[in-house]
N, C-alpha and C positions, 0 to 999 in steps of 0.2 A: 190608073191601075192597068189598063190595057197596054200602055206604053212600057210600064215596068215589066209586064209579062213578056213582051217582045224582047226587051233587053235581057231578061233572065234566060230566055231561050237562046239568045245569041251567046251568052256566057256559057251555057251548057254545051253548045256546039263547039265553042272554042276549047272547052275543057276536054271534050272527046277528041278533038282534032290534035291537040297537043299531048294527048295520052296521059294527062294528069290523073284522071279518074282511074285509069288502068293501073298506073304506078301506085296510087294510094291503096287500091284494092289488093294488089299483089303484096304490098308491104304489110298490111294488116293481116292478110291470110298467112304469110310466112311467119310473122311473129306470133300469130295465134297458134300455129303448129309447133313453133319452137319452144314455147313455154312448157306444155305437157311433155314434149319430147325430151327436153332438158331434165325435167324432174324424173321421167321414167328411165332414161338411159344413164344418168349419172352413177347410180349404184352398179349398173352393169359394167361401166367403164372402170369403176374402182375394183370390181371383182376381176376384171381382166388383168389388173396389176397383181393379181394373185394373193390379195390380202397379205402381201409380203412386207418384210421389214427392210427399210432402206436407211442406212446410217442411223440405226437405232430407232427410227420412226415407224410405227406400225400403222398401216393403212387398212381400215375396215369399212365395210359398206353398212349404211344404216337403212332401215325400212323407210320407203317413201310413202307419203300420204297425199291426199288430195290438197292439203294445205300447202305443200311444197309447190304444187303446180299453180295455185292461186297467187303465191308469192311471186312467181315468175310473171304472172299476168300483170300485176301492178308494176313490177320492175321494167318489163319490156315495153310497156305502153308509152314510156317517155320518148322512145325513138320515133315511132310513127307520128306522135304529136309534134315533135320538133321538125320532122320532115314537112308536115303540113304547114307549119308556121313559116318555114323557109320558102316553100313553094308559093305561098300566098302573100309573102311579104312585099312582093313587087306587083301585086295585082292592081293596085291603084297607081303606084309611082311610075310604072312603065307607061301607063296611059297619060299621066301628066306630062312626062318627058316627050312622048310622041305626039301629043296634042290630039289624040283620037276621041277625046270626050267633047271637044269644042263643037264639032258638027252636030253631035247628038243634043247638046244643050241648046244650041241655036235653033234646032228643029222642034223644040218644045219639051224635050225629056228633062225633067227636073233633076237636080243634083241629089235630092232625097231619094228619088226612084233608083238612080244609079247606085247610090250607097246601099240602099235596102236590098237590091237585087244581088249585089256582090256579097253582102254579108249573109243573105239567105243561102246563097250557094256555098259559102264557106262552112256555115253551120250544118248544112245538109251533108256535105262531104264528111265532116267530122262525125256526125251522128251515124251515117250509114257505115262508115269505116269502123267505128267503135262497135256497132251492133254485130258486124261481121266478125270482128275480133273476139267479142264476148261469145258469140255463137259457136265459133270453132273451139275455143278453150272449154266452154261448158260441155260441148259434145264429147270431146276427148276425155275430160275429167269424169263425166258420167260413165263412159265406157270402161275406163281403167280402174277407177276407184269408187265412183258414186259420189254424189254431192249431198247425200242425206245429212251428214254431220256438219255441214257448213251453215252457220247462223247468219241471218240477215243478209243473205247473198245479194238479193236484188236491190236492197237499200244501198249496200256498199258500191254496187255497180252504178247506180243512179248518181250517187254522190261524186264518184270519179268522173262521170260524164259531165256533171255540172262544172267541175273544175276545168275540164277541157273547154267547155263553152265559154267560161270566163277568159281563158287564154285566147280563144278565137276573137272574142270581143275586143281584146287589147290590140290584136292585129288590125282590126278596123279603126280603132281610135288613133293609133299612131300612123296608120296609112293616110288618115285625113290631114295630117300636118307634116309628115316626113317628105323628104325629097328623094329618098332612095330606099331600096329594100333593106340595105344594111342598117339604116337608121330605124326602120320599123323593128327589125330583129333586136337591135340594141335597146329600144324602148321596152319591148316585151321582156327581154332578159333582165333589164333593170328592175322591173316590177317583181319578177320572180325572185331575184336576188334580195330585194327589199323584204318580201314576205318571208323568205328563208331566214334572213338576218333577224327580223323582229320575232320570228318563231322561236328563237333561242330563249326568249323570256318566257318562263313557264306559265305565267298568268295570261299571256297573250296567245300562246301557241294554239289553243283550242278555239280561237276566234277568227283565225286567218283562213283564206282559201286553201292553203296547203294542207290544212287539217283534213280536207275532204279526200286526200289521197291515201289516208291511213285506213284503207278498207280492211286490212287484215285484222285490226283490233275488233272490228265489227264481226267479221267472219268467225273469229275465235271466241267471241262472246266476252271479250275483255271490256268492251264498251257497248253501250246501247245506242240506238238511233237518236234518242233524246240528247245525248252528249254532243251531237253535231248541229243542234238547232241554231245556235248563234252563228256558227261558221256558215251554215246554209243561207241564213238570212243576209249576212254581210256579203257573201259571194254573189247572191242573186241581185242585191242592190248594186254592187260594184259592176256586175255584168250589164245590167240595164243602164247604169250611169255611163259606162264606157261606150255602149251601143248608141245611146241618144247623144252623148257628147261628141262622138265621131260624126254623127249626122249633122249636128250644128256646125262643127268645125269645117265640114265639107262645104257648107254654104259660103264660107269665107275663103276657101282655097283658090288660089290663082291657077287656072287651068292652062 
């Protein structure tokens, strides 16, 4: 455990040195501001057009509610998540290629400790970035509109976090077998595409991890938390399976 802690601190120092943590923080902060700003300013931009008619088309501004901002919250989250996946897709493969893990393993650091430290760092970055993102959006929404009318807000936020944790676990799983960052991204993308494709089937849509991204149905009261139970269980099981599967495959990986 002590050796894992030392490796974790080494990963943290490298994260700070390469400014990855700063990049992720700035990205979540910017998109956190962008969502409420987009919702707030869109009617103003439309008004600047003068509510005029262009080629027979009348442009009018509609009242903005807090729900418009939360819609932006879920839409904009995809970009920071993708950036994290891209940034960490080569976290393992670069070390394989450069052979930097060999001295650590020969000195007694187990592969499991290496894998656990890297995955802990990845999940920590995702969680802290997500909390920052939510905090910014929540603060702006409270200031401009108030969040009193939003139903099951924290449940919806937690479900979306779990979906992100699932995606991070896939990064670890494919990193344990891939030879390049591109292969890791391809593997994660393939799972996402498969879930999206299977989700077309109505009877299966509410059982897939992608179901957890439908936070707006919860916030509007269209669905209740109980409607997500199967998807939560399946996503949690898949996340644990990917995490432990990656640890097992890491034992067989040629360094």
